[in-house]
N, C-alpha and C positions, 0 to 999 in steps of 0.2 A: 284616582282624588286630583285633586286641585289645588292650589294655594293661590290668594289673593290677599294682598298687603292695600291693607284701609288707611285711611288717612290718619289713623289712631296708631298705627305701627302696629297694629295686630292682625295676623296672618290668618285667612277663612281656611279651615279644608274640610271638604267632603269626600263620602266615598266612592268610588269610581261606579257603585253600581245605583247609587241615588243619583237623581238629577241633579244639576246647582241649584235651581230650583225650589226643590220637594224638597231634598237632602237636608237633612242631621246638619247642622254647622257646628264644628268646634272651633272653639278661638282658642290661636296659641300667642304668647308673648314672648318675644326674647327673650332670654336669659341672660346672655353672652352677645358680642358682636359675631355675626357670620362669618366665616374665614371663606375665601375662594382658592381654588385651584386651577389655572388653564392646565386644562389637555390636549385642546386644540386650537385652531383657528375659531374664536366664536363658541366654542363649547368649555363649560369650565363647571367644578366638581364645585356646588358651594354645599358647605357642612355649616348646619346651627342646631342652637339647643336653647329650645322653647318649654313651656311649662301650659300645659292645657288647664281648661279652666277648672277641672278638679286637682288642680297643680299637681299632674307627674311629670316630673324633666322627662324629655326623648330629642335623643341626636337624629334629625335628618342630613340626608347624603344626599343630594336631588343633582341629576344634571340638569345646567341649564343652557341654551343656545341663543344666542344673538345672531339674527338674521334679517332681512328687507321684509320680509314676510309675518316673522313672529319673533320677540325677542321673552323668556321668561322662561320658567320650570319646564318640563319636560315630568311623564310619566315614568320617565328611570331612572329609580334612586332605593333608599331604601330608609326606615324608620323604626328604630327599636328604641324601649326603655332606655333608660340612662344607667340602671343599675350592670345591663349590659356589656357597659363599655370597657370593665376591666378585661373584660372574657374574649371581648375582641381586638382589644389590642394586644394581648396574646396572642392569638391566630396570628393576626399580622407581623410578629416577633419570631414567632413559626416559621411563618413563609419569607419571611426577611433571613435566617438564619439558612435556610436550605439551600435558598437560590445562593447564596453568599460559597456555601458548600461545594456546590456547583459548579462557581465561578461565574455566574449571571449578576 
């Protein structure tokens, strides 16, 4: 999957199996401003919520890098329907509780 922001603020996404010039492109429009979490020097996680042209909101959590050779998104990340957000949040809370119980 690749993402490229156009001058209108739309992000174009194509499936990795498809070639960018020949693949079906889906346009996403951000619903809220993206959030960033720096995890290392030159590496960050970008959290964005976008709507597809069909109107389905999706959460995208993607690794972005900044280097001399390349700045932008990587293939590392997940994208899922916003309806799964509550379950995702619950899993994170369970992991956090288990780590606290172990003193980590």
